N, C-alpha and C positions, 0 to 999 in steps of 0.2 A: 573560347576566342569571341569577342566582343563582335556582336551582330544586330544591326537595328531591324533590318527586313531585307525580302529578298531584293527588292527594289533599289538597295545601298550599297555601297562596296563596304567589306570589311576591312578594320584596320590593316588585315594582311596584305589584302588588294591593293589597296590605295596607296601604299606608301613604296612602291618597289622601286629599286635602282638596280638596273642589271638583271632585271628577274629576280632580285633578291630583296627579302623584307628589310626595311632600315631597322637599324638596332637601337637609335635614338631618335630624336626628335628635339627641334628648337620649342621656345614656348608657343610661336606664332604656329608652326606645326603641329602641335599638340592640340590649339585650340581648333585648327581646321580638320582635324582626324576626327575631334569628339563633339564636334559643331560646337562648342562651349566657347564662351569669350575667354579673352586672353586674363580680364580681370579674374574670372571666373578661376582660372589654372593657375594665377598666384594666390589667390586667396586659399584654395588646396595647398599650395605650396607653404603658405606664411602658418596653417596649420598644423603644418606635420603630415598631413593624412595622404600628400602626394610629394613624393620622394624625387628631387633635384639635384643635380650635379652641376659641379663650374669645370670648364676647360678655358681658364685664362678669363676674359671677360663674357663668354659667353656659358648661358644657363641651358642645360640639356638635360631631358626626360629620357630613362633608358624605357625601351618596350616594356620589358618584364614589370618595371615600376609602373607605368600606366596600367597596364592590363592589371595588374595586383589593384591599384587604386580601385579602377573600374568594377571590377567584381565585386569590392568591400561596401560598395555603394548599399543603401539599404533598398529592397525591393518596392516596385509602385505598389501599393495597397488600393484595391478598387473599393467604393463605398458599399457593402452588402447589405 
């Protein structure tokens, strides 16, 4: 599961509805959850690295797709 540090909420904790984690997010919700800009989310969608789905005129991102995308990001490398 995606964790920044102990001081920040996890995706699982910060998106609860009726004490159940959400299964999908809007673009705005995804940006808020990841602390990334909407433009960054759209860029990832446009390259195909982040899967999005349409329901009518709404674009949604499934929790599983978001977590898969985050886990696939390259690790931060320190200058050693």
